[in-house]
Steps between C-alpha positions, in 0.01 A plus 500: 500500500276233357632279223419149387715210391467233233502139616844340472545203742854389579655201664687535826830455314453794264631779730812302588579429134439863410735620774765251386475621142539866598787426736680305229459784249525831687583688181152439360267798460238548772207265449141528609445298816154441643411602852427137596852397394656786694306405814599133466866586453494744791352237731762245393784749544384662824723450804202565727312212337801270528546590866132430565533168316795410724281576803235263363757223459622558854143490636439173314811352661391617845157343454659174387728513803206525740335196337827306489520509880257202494715306252780299666845637429767233440866554588792263464839516665796276442859502620795319657740621767820664377709274727402186694295562816674418827295397801133559561397834342125478560219469250464233235750509214315503167594510138156620388228701676159582351247727671143592408310783668165666435228699666185298563254748647522866596233766533751785444624334179152528351514873563843519340371321192208742475741791547728372223204453267381856568855628444507322163170663404641837607813446289292395199283810533810714541636353175174583326515852641856544371393388154207743506725788604744423219208480256378840620845659468559351155152594376531857625843550343388340173185711469690816589770427240229447239344836588835680520593372153170634366556833675853513362369469145255783569777710659715462189205618293468797734866582449453495124200734531699727733789508252260605226353762734846648561559520124168679451568745782850561366356596162225714653747677730736576210205633301396720793161330535554361853716641781823330608329380818280265294814343351649461847177342622512252213861414581408457867217265401741298285753478784233389747377232264857381447545473876178302526615266225831446679312426822286241322806339343664476843185351648474248216863396552441460874192284443684291241777432751244425771331242277841355413577456870159347563510254210873435463489600132752736339433871550295645216393162362137543604256700291150500654221346297209736557248235394621261770380721786156379610237732630546563870175406674320759707466372856342658803533434869190339650382444855687170536840505664764483224769237544816483296741208482747704706242534779409133475870413525536714812193336653633152423836591652322623813307170516828309468654694788189443710513124439870495590432692821220259589731204441773648717246563775376141483856370533505644853243256640410227245704178468622351174560142394797391289642172369861382478679180397866396511688222326866431578735241357772423751858415419800357686750635250778699671353445849478232770153577636400132517759455774290715732159334451373162610367435151620634170355827380214431253571608146151637422330735748163672457283717723192718445244685699269797547590797712263750658631846573298685765590868554513606862706815541687671214548877507665489156185366338289755685715785369488357149119484517486867603735594216293322237181655646654846453595412141142387435362824641734707284408306185130544577539876546704525178221324309246745642729790411534377141121478473451856628771643275339331202162648590657846520665449161169391348327809637776723363500333158121509477500874566784560255332292231193724497722803447723329243199377306366854479842641411531245219156599372597868509830432322322307224246778455777760481681290240179471296442876525859569393456266204178676397671838529785373282255382236328839512832681454594276207161560339531876538850496355376303202173685437564838660254688721225502242359803322481719810684828481512822692611595850297223668645222287742260668864529391637240262685218681869453429722185488614605849152416633519158338827408673373624836181296459700190406731544800204544734320195359810280552537634853139418586554154351798439729306631799225248424758220483647604837156511660419157354819351642437645847152347490631162380770493769248579774264230372776239504595600854137474611473158335789381712371662818160332453658160439401482131850503351453138400219610267743732322754219460233268360400772254862535387550128440163461331621721213 
């Protein structure tokens, strides 16, 4: 299906205000809602998007934590004994302790920072992928509901034509012009068209509920605006390797795991330098420590220094390095698997698109032929068969032929709509598989 949209820019607040208005007045009649608004509301309401956003926030905190290792952490402790000390208990009694600690230099920490940064990029790409998937689901459901509503109108017209056909056959059967089987065939056609109409109504109700779940709006409050659906661009796979945001996220996650594994490996044999400082304010309250020292305990005490940690033998770190190396290998293989699966999907969609494009062309041609045949039938009913007479002359058409032609024309019209939707759905899927879903979102918000 190819349709165009009139330009109608909106602010970022418009979808939220629209959703609030509908939620506050659920008894209102269904209103036309543009596809761009539905996509925006679906992305705001999606649990998958919110979960991905939470992952981004967590990754940001992890990255900040790796950087904060170089910033001194300050801790204060204060307290007095519950009862007076008796005798020499060891240590220096203090009423206030302050400590500062930080990492000064570490080769593994640089790897951990790089790993955290790659993990943040992976989470951001995963969030973008979740938003694209929601946009695809919402767009597909919206376009299908628009087509189903159009088909439903045509199906109701078919039912009316079938009802008229039954009346005609009833009269012709009572007059002895047509056999009873023709009347039964007309009734069967009417029953089949009724069943099809019921199926379309059920499908429309299901899609309306699906859009309600996606957007958070009341069920039945969304009426598709046909003009808001932009033309779906025709894309083709080229020789370059397609990369989606999901694949990029998997690759970034694999890079993060690799950096972590490298850092754990470096911890086995590279030293690290750290800084620490301690301030203590001594007290003689509730103790007699001064009785045990030659001079009184100083009130203010301060010490600082650098410490170098040199690994020598630690089986725990070695095992941890092997574990993280296995995680990195798994993440790398998963990224490769995602790439291959995407390539298979592109090949499948590309092959299907050629068939669907031809099927849509055939369906449109059949609908045009059926329309021409209907016009021919109507013309013959109005003007007759001309002046021809005799055995070779064609028989005069009856109102029965008109109803059959109208029913067939509506059926071909619905078939063309179905073929157009299948083509549109495949094109959207190929857009996403080729990594061009962002182009579709830009097209939506440019309207």
